[in-house]
Structure formats: C-alpha cells, structure tokens
N, C-alpha and C positions, 0 to 999 in steps of 0.2 A: 519544438526540439526536446527541449526541456523536459517537460511532462510528461512527456512518450517515452525518451530514453533514458536520459542523465540523471532524473533523478528517481528512477527504479534501480537503475545501476547502482548508484549512492547508494539509497536504501540496502541493497542486498548487499553491497560489500561491509557498509556500520555491521549488518547483521551476523556475517558472517565473520567479523574483527572481534564480535561477543562472543563467540562462541556458538549461537544458537544454531547455527546451518554445522550439521557434524556429518553427511553422507560426502561419499565421495562420488566422483566420478561427473560426467554429462546428464543431469536432472532436470525435468520443466518444474518451473516455480513449486507448483502444488505438493511435491514430492517431497520437496528439503524445505521449505518457507512456513512458518504459524503466521499466516492472515492477519490472526492480532498483532503481534510485534512490528509487523510490517506498517499497519493502520498506525500502532500508537505511534512509531516513529516519524511517521510522517506526520502526524498532530505537535509533536512536540519541535522538531529539527525543521521541519522544511515549513511551516505556518510563518516558525520567525523571519522567515525569509521572504514568503510567499508575500505581497502586498493584499492581495485579494483571500487570503484567508487559507484554510484546509483545502490544498488542491487536489482530493479525490472525492469525487462524485458516485455515490452510492446509490440505483435507482431499482422500485423493483416494478415491475410493469406484470398487470394482472390478465387473465386467459382474456378480459373482455379489451384488453389496451391501456386502462386505465394505469395512470403512472403514479409512484408515490416516494417523493426523497425518505433515504433511508439515512436515520441518525446511530450510529454504533457508540454513542460515547456519552449517552444521556442515562 
C-alpha cells in the first residue's frame, strides 16, 4: 500500500510544504502538481529508503502493443 497511497501522499505533502503548490481548493493532481517536481523528489527521497531503487516505472506502449521503458533522468 505504501507505493499506491502513502508515498504519493507524502511526496505531495513535501511539495506543498515547499510552496510549489499554490492553488486552493479540491483539485486533481494534474491541475496543481508539476510532474517533474514529483519525479525528482521521488528519485532523491524515496529511492534513498527503497531497497529496490526508484519506485516509479514509466512505460510507453505503442499502437502495436510494443512496450518500452522510459528513463526520464538520462
């Protein structure tokens, strides 16, 4: 459950506490969170405590169903 609920909530809290979320009210994440802020924070903070490395996998699947992993930090 940590990967699905606890870690995203903690990252969102850290981003909000750093002042990067300024919108008020009830909003979906895509309306107020810069995805790269979230990914950078996950890379530096979560990876440090996760034994398996970076906890987020990004994958592109083309129209033919071919899957390719995406590395945003290379």
